C-alpha positions as CSV (number, residue, x, y, z in Angstrom):
1,M,27.4,114.2,-38.3
2,Q,25.5,116.1,-35.6
3,S,22.1,115.5,-37.2
4,R,22.8,111.8,-37.4
5,L,23.6,111.7,-33.7
6,M,20.3,113.5,-33.0
7,V,18.4,111.0,-35.1
8,F,20.1,108.2,-33.2
9,L,19.4,109.6,-29.8
10,S,15.8,110.5,-30.7
11,A,15.2,107.0,-32.1
12,L,16.7,105.5,-28.9
13,G,14.7,107.7,-26.6
14,G,11.5,106.9,-28.5
15,A,12.2,103.2,-28.4
16,I,12.8,103.3,-24.6
17,L,9.7,105.3,-23.9
18,L,7.3,103.4,-26.1
19,G,8.9,100.1,-25.3
20,A,8.3,100.6,-21.6
21,A,4.8,101.8,-22.2
22,G,4.1,98.8,-24.5
23,Y,5.4,96.4,-21.9
24,A,3.3,97.9,-19.2
25,L,0.1,98.0,-21.3
26,G,0.7,94.4,-22.6
27,A,1.3,93.1,-19.0
28,L,-1.8,94.9,-17.8
29,I,-3.9,93.4,-20.5
30,G,-2.4,90.0,-19.9
31,R,-3.1,90.1,-16.2
32,F,-6.8,90.9,-16.7
33,T,-7.5,88.6,-19.6
34,G,-5.4,85.5,-19.2
35,G,-3.9,83.3,-16.7
36,G,-0.5,81.9,-16.1
37,M,2.1,83.6,-18.1
38,A,-0.1,85.7,-20.3
39,D,1.0,88.9,-18.7
40,L,4.7,88.1,-19.5
41,A,4.0,87.1,-23.1
42,L,1.8,90.1,-23.8
43,G,4.2,92.4,-22.1
44,V,7.1,91.2,-24.2
45,A,5.0,91.4,-27.4
46,G,3.9,95.0,-26.4
47,M,7.5,95.9,-25.8
48,M,8.6,94.7,-29.3
49,L,5.8,96.7,-30.9
50,G,6.6,99.7,-28.8
51,I,10.3,99.6,-29.7
52,A,9.5,99.3,-33.4
53,L,7.0,102.2,-33.2
54,G,9.2,104.3,-30.9
55,N,12.2,104.1,-33.2
56,G,10.3,105.3,-36.2
57,L,8.6,108.0,-34.2
58,G,11.8,109.4,-32.7
59,A,13.8,109.2,-35.9
60,S,11.1,110.9,-38.0
61,W,10.7,113.6,-35.4
62,A,14.4,114.3,-35.3
63,A,14.8,114.2,-39.1
64,K,11.9,116.6,-39.5
65,R,13.4,118.9,-36.9
66,E,16.8,118.7,-38.6
67,K,15.2,119.2,-42.1
68,R,16.5,115.9,-43.5
69,G,15.1,114.7,-46.8
70,R,13.6,111.4,-45.6
71,T,9.9,110.9,-45.0
72,A,8.4,109.3,-41.9
73,W,7.4,106.0,-43.5
74,V,11.0,105.3,-44.4
75,F,11.9,105.4,-40.7
76,W,8.9,103.3,-39.7
77,V,9.9,100.6,-42.2
78,L,13.6,100.7,-41.2
79,G,12.7,100.5,-37.5
80,A,10.4,97.6,-37.9
81,G,12.7,95.8,-40.2
82,A,15.7,96.2,-37.9
83,V,13.7,94.8,-34.9
84,V,12.6,91.8,-37.0
85,F,16.2,91.3,-38.1
86,V,17.4,91.3,-34.5
87,L,14.7,88.8,-33.5
88,L,15.6,86.5,-36.4
89,L,19.3,86.5,-35.4
90,A,18.6,86.0,-31.7
91,E,19.0,82.2,-31.8
92,P,22.1,82.0,-34.1
93,L,23.9,84.7,-32.1
94,G,22.9,83.4,-28.7
95,L,21.1,86.6,-27.8
96,N,18.2,84.6,-26.3
97,Q,20.5,83.3,-23.6
98,H,21.5,86.8,-22.5
99,P,18.6,89.1,-21.9
100,A,20.7,92.2,-21.3
101,G,22.5,91.7,-24.7
102,M,19.1,91.1,-26.4
103,L,17.7,94.4,-25.0
104,V,20.8,96.4,-26.0
105,A,20.6,94.9,-29.5
106,L,16.8,95.6,-29.7
107,L,17.3,99.2,-28.6
108,G,20.6,100.1,-30.3
109,F,20.6,98.4,-33.7
110,P,17.4,99.9,-35.1
111,A,18.4,103.3,-33.9
112,L,21.8,102.9,-35.6
113,V,20.2,101.8,-38.8
114,E,17.9,104.8,-38.9
115,A,20.7,107.2,-38.0
116,L,22.7,105.8,-40.9
117,A,19.8,106.2,-43.3
118,A,19.0,109.8,-42.3
């Protein structure tokens, strides 16, 4: 139980750190290359990529530290798949109308999936 909690917290921390870094980098690129809302669009795209990568990175680091049997690519695939799953269900569940709920789902659900798979 404790090792799954560590995988969850590590995946969540990695998603937060790389998601924020991805948003900042995407917004910076969008500000210098495009006009209008390019900085927002590239910032959100960078955040999604950062969350997917951060989940996998944090979970694989914690699993390696806790000496769990999973390899790193399993966590990368689960993290990216869970992010895509949340994005596909955003419209039917109404998450696109509530940005805070969408962010909680994007950060929490992939980390939960990876913790259960560890």
